[in-house]
Structure formats: structure tokens, C-alpha cells
C-alpha positions in Angstrom: 0.0 0.0 0.0 1.4 3.4 -1.0 2.1 5.9 1.8 3.5 9.4 1.3 4.8 9.5 4.9 6.6 6.1 5.1 8.1 6.5 1.6 9.8 9.8 2.5 12.2 9.6 5.4 12.9 13.4 5.1 9.6 14.0 6.8 10.0 11.9 9.9 13.5 13.4 10.1 11.9 16.7 11.1 10.4 15.1 14.2 13.9 14.5 15.5 15.1 18.1 15.4 16.6 19.3 18.7 13.9 22.0 19.1 11.1 19.5 18.9 11.0 18.7 22.6 10.7 22.4 23.5 8.0 22.8 20.9 6.0 19.9 22.3 6.4 20.9 26.0 5.1 24.4 25.2 2.2 23.2 23.1 1.2 20.6 25.7 1.7 23.0 28.6 3.9 20.4 30.3 1.4 17.6 29.4 -1.4 19.0 31.7 -4.1 17.7 29.4 -3.3 14.1 30.4 -5.4 14.6 33.5 -8.5 15.5 31.5 -8.2 13.8 28.0 -7.4 10.2 27.6 -5.7 10.7 24.2 -3.4 13.4 25.5 0.3 12.5 25.7 2.1 11.7 28.9 5.5 12.8 27.8 7.6 13.8 24.7 8.1 10.3 23.4 4.3 9.7 23.7 3.6 12.9 21.8 6.1 12.0 19.0 4.6 8.5 18.7 1.2 10.1 18.4 2.3 12.4 15.6 4.0 9.5 13.9 0.8 7.4 13.9 -1.4 10.3 12.7 1.0 11.3 9.9 1.1 7.7 8.7 -2.7 7.9 8.3 -2.4 11.2 6.4 0.3 9.6 4.2 -1.9 6.7 3.4 -4.9 8.9 2.5 -2.8 11.2 0.4 -1.3 8.3 -1.6 -4.3 6.0 -1.8 -7.1 8.6 -2.3 -5.9 12.1 -3.1 -3.3 11.1 -5.6 -5.6 8.6 -7.2 -8.5 11.1 -7.6 -6.3 14.0 -8.6 -6.5 13.5 -12.4 -10.3 13.0 -12.4 -10.8 16.0 -10.1 -8.7 18.1 -12.5 -10.8 17.1 -15.4 -14.2 17.5 -13.6 -13.5 20.6 -11.6 -16.3 22.2 -9.6 -19.7 23.4 -10.6 -22.4 25.7 -9.3 -26.0 24.5 -8.7 -28.7 26.7 -7.1 -26.1 29.2 -5.7 -24.1 26.4 -4.2 -20.6 25.1 -5.2 -20.4 21.4 -5.7 -17.0 19.7 -5.4 -15.9 17.0 -7.8 -16.7 13.5 -6.6 -13.1 12.7 -5.9 -12.8 15.8 -3.8 -15.9 14.9 -1.8 -14.5 11.4 -1.1 -11.2 12.8 0.0 -12.9 15.4 2.2 -15.0 12.7 3.9 -11.9 10.5 4.4 -10.0 13.3 6.0 -13.0 14.2 8.2 -13.6 10.6 9.3 -10.0 10.2 10.2 -10.2 13.3 12.4 -7.7 15.3 10.4 -9.5 18.6 10.5 -8.6 20.9 13.4 -5.3 19.2 13.9 -3.7 22.2 15.7 -6.8 23.2 17.7 -6.9 22.6 21.5 -8.7 19.4 22.7 -11.4 21.5 24.3 -12.5 22.3 20.8 -12.2 18.7 19.7 -8.8 19.3 18.0 -5.7 17.2 18.2 -3.6 20.0 19.8 -0.8 19.3 17.4 2.1 21.9 16.9 2.5 23.4 13.5 5.4 21.0 12.6 3.3 17.8 12.2 0.4 19.9 10.7 2.7 21.4 8.1 4.1 17.9 7.4 0.5 16.7 6.8 -0.1 19.7 4.5 3.0 18.8 2.5 1.7 15.2 2.0 -1.8 16.4 1.1 -0.3 18.8 -1.5 1.9 16.0 -2.9 -1.3 14.0 -3.4 -3.5 16.8 -4.8 -2.5 20.4 -4.8 -6.0 21.6 -5.3 -7.4 19.6 -2.4 -4.7 21.2 -0.2 -6.5 24.5 -0.5 -9.8 23.0 0.8 -8.2 21.0 3.7 -5.5 23.6 4.5 -7.9 26.5 5.0 -8.6 25.1 8.5 -5.8 27.5 9.2 -8.5 30.1 9.6 -9.5 28.5 12.9 -6.1 29.6 14.3 -7.1 33.2 13.8 -10.4 32.7 15.7 -8.5 30.8 18.5 -6.0 33.6 18.9 -8.2 36.7 18.5 -12.0 35.9 18.8 -14.2 36.1 21.8 -14.9 33.0 23.9 -18.5 33.0 22.5 -17.3 32.9 18.9 -14.7 30.2 19.7 -17.4 28.0 21.3 -19.7 28.5 18.3 -17.3 27.9 15.5 -14.2 26.0 16.5 -15.8 22.6 17.3 -17.3 22.7 13.8 -13.8 22.4 12.3 -13.2 18.9 13.6 -16.6 17.9 12.1 -15.3 18.9 8.7 -16.6 22.5 8.4 -14.7 24.2 5.5 -13.2 27.7 5.8 -12.3 30.6 3.6 -10.6 33.9 4.1 -12.4 36.6 2.1 -9.9 39.4 1.5 -9.5 40.4 -2.1 -11.9 42.5 -4.2 -12.0 43.6 -7.8 -10.0 46.8 -6.9 -8.1 45.4 -3.9 -5.7 42.6 -4.6 -2.2 43.0 -3.1 -3.3 46.5 -1.9 -5.7 45.3 0.9 -5.9 48.8 2.3 -8.3 49.6 -0.6 -10.9 47.1 0.5 -14.4 48.6 0.2 -16.8 45.8 1.3 -18.9 47.7 3.8 -19.8 46.5 7.3 -22.5 48.4 9.3 -23.9 47.7 12.7 -27.6 46.5 12.9 -28.9 47.5 16.2 -32.1 45.6 16.0 -30.5 42.3 15.0 -27.5 42.9 17.2 -25.1 42.0 14.5 -22.9 43.5 11.7 -24.2 43.5 8.1 -21.8 43.0 5.2 -22.5 44.4 1.7 -20.2 44.3 -1.3 -18.2 42.1 -3.6 -15.2 39.8 -2.9 -13.2 38.3 -5.8 -10.7 35.4 -6.2 -12.0 33.8 -3.0 -10.5 30.3 -2.6 -13.1 27.8 -1.5 -15.6 30.6 -1.8 -18.7 28.7 -0.6 -17.1 27.6 2.6 -19.0 27.0 5.9 -17.0 29.5 7.9 -15.8 32.7 6.3 -13.4 35.3 7.7 -14.1 38.6 6.0 -12.1 41.8 5.8 -14.5 44.8 5.6 -14.6 48.5 6.1 -16.4 49.3 9.4 -15.4 53.0 9.8 -17.2 55.4 7.6 -15.1 58.1 5.8 -11.9 56.1 6.0 -9.7 55.1 3.0 -6.9 53.2 4.5 -6.2 50.0 6.6 -7.2 51.8 9.8 -10.8 51.7 8.8 -10.9 47.9 8.3 -12.2 45.3 10.8 -12.4 41.5 10.7 -15.6 39.4 10.8 -16.8 35.8 10.8 -19.7 34.7 8.8 -21.7 31.4 8.9 -22.8 29.9 5.6 -26.1 28.8 7.2 -27.4 32.4 6.7 -27.3 32.0 2.9 -26.8 35.8 2.5 -24.1 35.5 -0.2 -24.7 35.2 -3.9 -22.0 33.4 -5.9 -21.6 35.4 -9.0 -19.3 32.9 -10.7 -16.6 30.2 -10.3 -13.4 31.4 -12.0 -12.1 29.3 -14.9 -8.4 28.8 -13.9 -5.2 27.5 -15.4 -4.7 25.0 -12.6 -5.9 23.7 -9.2 -9.2 23.1 -10.8 -10.5 21.0 -7.9 -10.3 24.1 -5.7 -13.2 26.5 -6.4 -12.2 30.2 -6.7 -15.3 32.4 -6.7 -16.6 35.9 -7.0 -19.1 36.7 -4.2 -21.7 39.3 -3.5 -22.6 39.9 0.1 -26.2 40.8 0.5 -26.8 42.3 4.0 -25.0 39.2 5.4 -25.0 38.9 9.2 -21.6 38.6 10.8 -19.8 38.9 14.1 -16.8 41.1 14.8 -13.5 39.2 15.5 -11.4 41.0 18.1 -11.4 44.8 18.0 -12.5 47.3 15.4 -9.9 48.9 13.1 -7.4 46.1 13.7 -8.7 43.9 10.8 -5.8 44.4 8.4 -3.0 45.6 10.6 -3.2 42.8 13.1 -5.6 39.9 12.3 -5.1 39.6 8.5 -1.4 39.9 8.9 -1.4 37.0 11.3 -3.7 35.0 9.1 -1.6 35.8 6.0 1.6 34.6 7.7 -0.1 31.3 8.4 -1.5 31.1 4.9 2.0 31.7 3.5 3.3 28.8 5.6 0.6 26.7 4.1 1.4 27.7 0.5 5.0 27.0 1.1 4.1 23.5 2.3 1.9 23.1 -0.8 4.9 24.1 -3.0 7.3 21.7 -1.3 4.8 18.9 -1.6 4.3 19.6 -5.3 8.1 19.8 -5.8 8.4 16.3 -4.2 5.6 15.0 -6.5 7.3 16.5 -9.6 10.7 15.0 -8.7 9.3 11.5 -8.3 7.4 11.8 -11.6 10.6 13.0 -13.4 12.8 10.4 -11.7 10.5 7.5 -12.6 10.1 8.6 -16.2 13.8 9.3 -16.6 14.7 5.7 -15.6 12.0 4.2 -17.8 12.4 6.2 -21.0 15.0 4.7 -23.4 16.7 6.8 -26.0 19.8 5.9 -28.1 20.1 2.6 -26.3 20.1 3.9 -22.7 17.7 5.5 -20.2 17.5 9.3 -20.5 18.6 9.4 -16.8 22.1 8.5 -18.0 22.5 11.7 -20.0 24.3 14.6 -18.2 21.7 17.2 -19.3 19.0 15.1 -17.6 20.7 13.9 -14.5 21.8 17.4 -13.8 18.2 18.5 -13.8 17.1 15.6 -11.6 19.8 16.4 -9.1 18.9 20.1 -9.0 15.2 19.4 -8.5 16.2 17.1 -5.6 18.5 19.7 -4.1 16.0 22.6 -4.4 13.2 20.4 -2.9 15.4 19.5 0.1 16.5 23.1 0.5 13.0 24.5 0.4 11.9 21.8 2.8 14.7 22.7 5.3 13.6 26.3 5.2 10.0 25.3 5.6 10.5 23.5 8.8 13.0 26.0 10.2 10.4 28.7 9.7 7.7 26.5 11.2 9.7 25.9 14.3 10.1 29.6 14.8 6.3 30.0 14.4 5.5 27.1 16.7 7.5 28.5 19.6 6.4 32.1 19.4 2.7 31.2 18.8 2.8 28.9 21.9 4.2 31.7 24.0 1.5 34.0 22.6 -1.2 31.6 23.7 0.4 31.0 27.1 0.4 34.8 27.6 -3.4 34.7 27.4 -3.4 32.4 30.4 -0.7 33.9 32.6 2.0 36.5 32.5 5.2 35.4 30.8 8.5 35.4 32.7 11.2 37.8 31.4 13.0 34.9 29.8 9.9 33.7 28.1 9.1 37.2 26.8 12.6 37.4 25.4 12.3 34.0 23.7 8.9 34.9 22.3 10.3 38.1 20.8 13.4 36.3 19.4 11.4 33.6 17.6 8.7 36.0 16.4 11.1 38.4 14.8 12.7 35.6 12.9 9.3 34.0 12.0 8.3 37.4 10.5 11.3 37.7 8.2 11.6 34.0 7.4 8.0 33.6 6.3 8.2 35.8 3.2 11.7 34.4 2.5 10.2 30.9 2.6 7.2 31.8 0.5 9.5 33.3 -2.1 11.9 30.4 -2.4 9.6 27.5 -2.0 7.1 28.7 -4.6 9.7 29.8 -7.1 11.5 26.5 -6.7 8.2 24.7 -7.1 7.7 26.4 -10.5 11.3 25.7 -11.6 11.1 22.1 -10.5 7.8 21.4 -12.2 9.1 23.1 -15.4 12.2 20.9 -15.4 10.3 17.7 -14.5 8.0 18.3 -17.5 11.1 19.0 -19.7 12.6 15.6 -18.6 9.4 14.0 -19.9 9.9 15.6 -23.3 6.9 15.7 -25.6 5.1 13.2 -23.4 5.1 15.7 -20.5 3.0 18.1 -22.6 0.3 15.5 -23.0 -2.5 14.9 -20.5 -1.5 11.3 -20.3 1.1 12.1 -17.6 0.4 13.8 -14.2 3.3 16.2 -14.6 1.2 18.3 -17.1 -1.3 18.9 -14.3 1.4 19.6 -11.7 3.0 22.1 -14.0 -0.3 24.1 -14.3 -1.0 23.7 -10.5 2.5 25.1 -9.6 1.9 28.4 -11.4 -0.4 29.8 -8.8 1.9 29.2 -5.8 4.1 32.2 -6.4 1.0 34.4 -7.0 -1.6 33.9 -4.3 -1.2 34.9 -0.7 1.2 37.6 -1.9 3.2 37.4 -5.1 7.0 36.8 -5.1 7.5 40.5 -5.6 5.5 41.2 -2.5 7.5 38.7 -0.5 10.7 40.5 -1.5 9.2 43.8 -0.2 8.6 42.0 3.2 11.8 40.0 3.3 14.2 43.0 2.4 13.6 44.2 5.9 15.6 41.2 7.1 18.5 42.5 4.9 18.4 46.1 6.0 17.9 45.4 9.7 20.8 42.9 9.7 18.5 40.1 11.0 19.3 37.7 8.2 23.0 38.3 8.8 22.6 37.8 12.5 21.0 34.4 12.0 23.6 33.4 9.5 26.3 34.2 12.0 24.5 31.9 14.5 24.5 29.1 12.0 28.2 29.7 11.4 29.0 28.9 15.0 27.3 25.5 15.0 29.8 22.7 15.2 30.2 21.1 11.8 31.6 17.6 11.2 35.2 17.8 10.0 34.4 16.0 6.7 32.1 18.9 5.7 34.4 21.8 6.5 34.9 22.5 2.8 31.1 23.2 2.5 31.3 25.3 5.7 34.1 27.4 4.3 32.2 28.1 1.1 29.3 29.4 3.2 31.6 31.6 5.3 33.0 33.0 2.0 29.5 33.6 0.7 28.6 35.4 3.9 31.6 37.8 3.5 30.5 38.5 -0.1 27.0 39.1 1.1 28.1 41.6 3.7 30.2 43.6 1.2 27.3 43.6 -1.3 24.7 44.8 1.2 27.1 47.5 2.4 27.4 48.7 -1.2 23.7 48.8 -1.7 23.1 50.7 1.6 25.3 53.5 0.2 22.4 54.2 -2.2 20.1 54.5 0.8 17.4 52.0 1.8 14.6 54.2 0.4 16.3 54.7 -3.0 15.1 53.3 -6.2 18.5 51.6 -6.8 18.2 49.8 -3.5 14.6 48.7 -4.3 15.6 47.5 -7.7 18.3 45.2 -6.3 16.2 44.1 -3.3 15.5 40.7 -4.8 19.1 40.0 -5.5 20.0 40.7 -1.9 17.2 38.7 -0.5 18.1 35.7 -2.7 21.7 36.0 -1.6 20.7 35.8 2.0 18.3 32.9 1.3 20.9 30.9 -0.5 23.3 31.1 2.4 20.5 30.3 5.0 19.3 27.3 3.0 22.9 26.2 2.5 23.5 26.2 6.2 20.3 24.4 7.0 21.2 21.6 4.5 24.7 21.4 5.9 23.4 21.2 9.5 20.9 18.5 8.4 23.8 16.7 6.7 25.6 16.6 10.0 22.6 14.9 11.5 21.9 12.6 8.6 24.4 12.0 5.8 21.6 11.3 3.3 21.4 15.1 2.7 25.1 15.4 1.7 24.4 15.2 -2.0 21.8 17.9 -1.9 23.9 20.1 0.4 26.9 19.8 -1.9 25.0 20.5 -5.1 22.9 23.3 -3.6 25.9 25.2 -2.1 27.8 24.9 -5.3 24.9 26.4 -7.4 24.2 29.0 -4.7 27.8 30.2 -4.7 27.6 30.8 -8.4 24.2 32.6 -8.2 25.4 34.8 -5.3 28.6 35.8 -7.2 26.5 36.8 -10.2 24.2 38.9 -8.0 27.2 40.5 -6.2 28.9 41.4 -9.5 25.7 42.9 -10.8 25.2 45.1 -7.7 28.9 46.0 -7.7 28.7 47.5 -11.2 25.2 48.9 -10.9 24.5 52.6 -11.2 21.7 55.1 -11.9 22.4 55.2 -15.6 21.9 51.4 -15.9 18.7 51.8 -13.8 17.3 54.2 -16.4 17.8 51.7 -19.2 15.4 49.3 -17.5 12.6 51.8 -17.3 9.8 51.6 -19.9 
């Protein structure tokens, strides 16, 4: 029986990371739930064993159901009947299987019928689900919305909505509008208070809403009359049972066809305020988007893994000129690079997730009791790195996903262009990953703060001090040399001024230089723990060194005259 967990040791490897015990202790509050819930773990080993068993179930469903139905779902898509979106049959079966296995609400506390899992095993599950069917990952993965309610909603809202997640209630985050895509400050959907009904009323249009007919909807709306910016926006939760939304259409997309993307019209829809007024965008949506970007990165890594395996299998089956195409340098180079980029983006995915796990746990503990000074400092430390690593991760994981699917299709040759092979669907599905939840260009805008503030360099210097096995000192020395080059390059760029057009123009190059070094270190550190990563670490660092040199040379010779030539 196929299983996407047991066939990929790189996943279980993440459960052995040195920070896992800290993450589990914080999430389980020193295992206090054992007194109240029979399924709660007694200790760290018990918790890891629980994660392991559940992830094996996810792996089996992903391989035996999601991956099997993916082609049919892609062909069938979704349809609208009587103002209701109907999933493809395969999607419905997958949804039921995941619900029956208790795999909705994985990270929610047990008091809301969740599994109380940290983000690490949840993200691992998301990666496997995405490997099976990238489109279904959008439906299952939007349970992330529950985390926003858990963190910011009133107890009454939590009690009303959170237990529904475990029962399979679907979610959506309704942010974008026809004139408000990346610029969410321009949201115009109106929310007004209805004194008689004791609720808020939502009116307006939302566009490009993933899983648009979801049971539970988190909606960004303008609650303050006369405002034009983000300070006039609040956040609301809407229950589908009210049937106060008209579905104008389901978008006809290039890929992820099993995931419905809809345009919606809110017609005096009753809703409840989440948290405080005016904080909808600047606090709640930013928190939600960071979680969503983690989910998209997991989606991208899962898809990269799927593409690699399709390319690998085909390359060793396809005979040309008397030998398999895998024996040609032009092909085995591509296979090796796909593997290295997948391993690098996975390393960055779980490093970022560990940061998120720790600071989010402290944030929830702070709602129960005051944090000690040491705990506050730890929370701040992990939060600041989670904030800059999240856009870095979203940038790299999704760009690599597109490159990997492109190369995997190329390895298939003309066959890859035909719908007879899954890689054709994967290639189309990949394209959205570096667009939604913030384009790659928007991720650079967020991540460049880690360059200018010196936070990326600070973290790189921490990695530099970690003891490296003697046999890998040559790789370590390459990374040290790349770091010096990065410092010199950033210093050159800062001479233009961080608010200058020259600095902005070269922001992506500097962010990518930092990311290459960080992923190089993460792969090297993983290699010291498991030699299986040596090949990917060696290949990745060699390629990263060449890329960084090219970026450094470009910035070194860059000037305002050259900038003018790029303008249209």
C-alpha cells in the first residue's frame, strides 16, 4: 500500500530536530491535558509517537485517495448548482476520508475537539496532502482560519465555530476585491452595525476567493465610515447557514481546478466582529496571511516532491539511443537540481515553522498567565525571525516549485506536454503558488527588511558557530566566504540609501543571496545529523555560490544610468 509518509524519510527526520522537545512541551503545557483527556500524551516520546501514527494515516490517505483522484478532479472541476458550489466526486470522497480520520482541526486545543498538534506535524501533513492533490490542499488547508479565531476571537465565537472544524466544516478567508488585490488597504466591502438584529451586516463584492462557498468565512470589511486606509478595516466571521451571499461565478483557472475560486456578492450578510474594530488588516489579517504563506510553502514543497518523483520514474523508464535518459548529463543534472531545491526549500519550511511554533505557543500562554522575562525574550526572538523567514520561505519554496515542475516536465519531453502524464497537471498547478497569498514580488518587499535590519546576517552568524563535522568543513568554508561576499554587497547597496530606487531595484538579489546562504546552512546542519542530505547540500551550495557571485557582480557595477535603461 502506498504511503507518502513512510516512503519519504525526510519528513520523519523533522520530528527528531533538537527543538522538537521544547515545541511539544510548550504546546502541551507540560502535558497537563493528560489529567483531562485520555488521548493526550504523557511525555515527549508519547507525543512524537502520536504524531507519527497520525502522519502515517495522512500519508496513506494522500497516496491512496488524493493522488488517485487528482487527475479525475482536475478534469471534472467544480460546478455551481442553485447558488451552491459542488465539489468533484473525488474531492468529496477525499474530504469525507480526512474528516472521518479526524484530520480537521489538527492544531486546535482538545477543548474544541482538536488534536492539539504543533505546527510542525500539521505542516508535514499539509506537504503530503499537497503532494497528493495540490487543489485539495486549498480546501483542507484553510482550516488555518481556525487559528485566527482561536487567537483573537471572543470565547463565545470560539465556542460557536471551533468545534465545527473537527466535524469537517470548511473555511475561507475573504480578503481580495476587484480593486483590492495586493493592496488590501483599498478594501471597500462595507460593514454596518444592525442595532435591531445585534449583528454586523456585510455588503459588497469579494473576488478570487478560494473555497468561496465555505461553511465558515473570515471577511475583511470597512467598518469605519469616511476612512480610506487600513485603519478603517475590521475582521468578521460569517456562517454559511445564513445564505446571504450570492455566488456570481466560479473562476475558470489554469490549474488547481478542484479548488473553487469564486466571486461573491454579500447581501446584507449577518456577521460577528473578530477582536477589536480597526485592527482587521494591521493585526488579524497579517497574522492570518503569515499562516497562509506557511501553508502555500508546504503546498509548494509537496508539489516539488511529487514532480521530482514523476521525473525520476520517467527518466529511468524512457529509453533513447540505447540507454535511459537518466544517464544523459543534461537530464541527471536537472534531476539532481530538482532534488536539491526540494530539500533546500523543505529545510527552510521546517526551520520557519519551528520559529512560528515557539512564538505562537508563548503567545497563547500569555493569554493564560504573565510570561516570565526569559519567556518574553524568547517569544520576541522567535517572532522576529518568523516574521522575516515567512516571506523568504514563500518566495523560495514557490519559485523552486515552478522551476522544479518546469524541469520535471522537460525531462518527460513531448510526453510531458500531454495529459497522459500527471506532470502536465502539476506544471499548471504550480503556477499559482508564487502568485496567491502575496506574489513573489510582495514577498521581496517584506523580506528585504531582514537584509536592511541585519537580522538575516545575525541568524547566518548563529548558524556559522554551530559545530560542523570535519568532513564537511569545505562546505562550511564556502558558506563563510559567501557570507563575507553578502556583507560587502549589502554595504554597497546601503550606500544608495534603503529608500532609494537603486536599493529597491536590487532588493530581490540581496534577499536571494541571504536565502541561498541560509538554506545552504540548513542543509549542511541537516547533513551533520543525517548523511543522506550530503548530495543535496553539496549541489545546492555549489549552485548557490555561483548565483550569489552573479548577483554580487551585478550590484557592484550597478549605477543610476543602468537603472534608467530598465525603465519603460
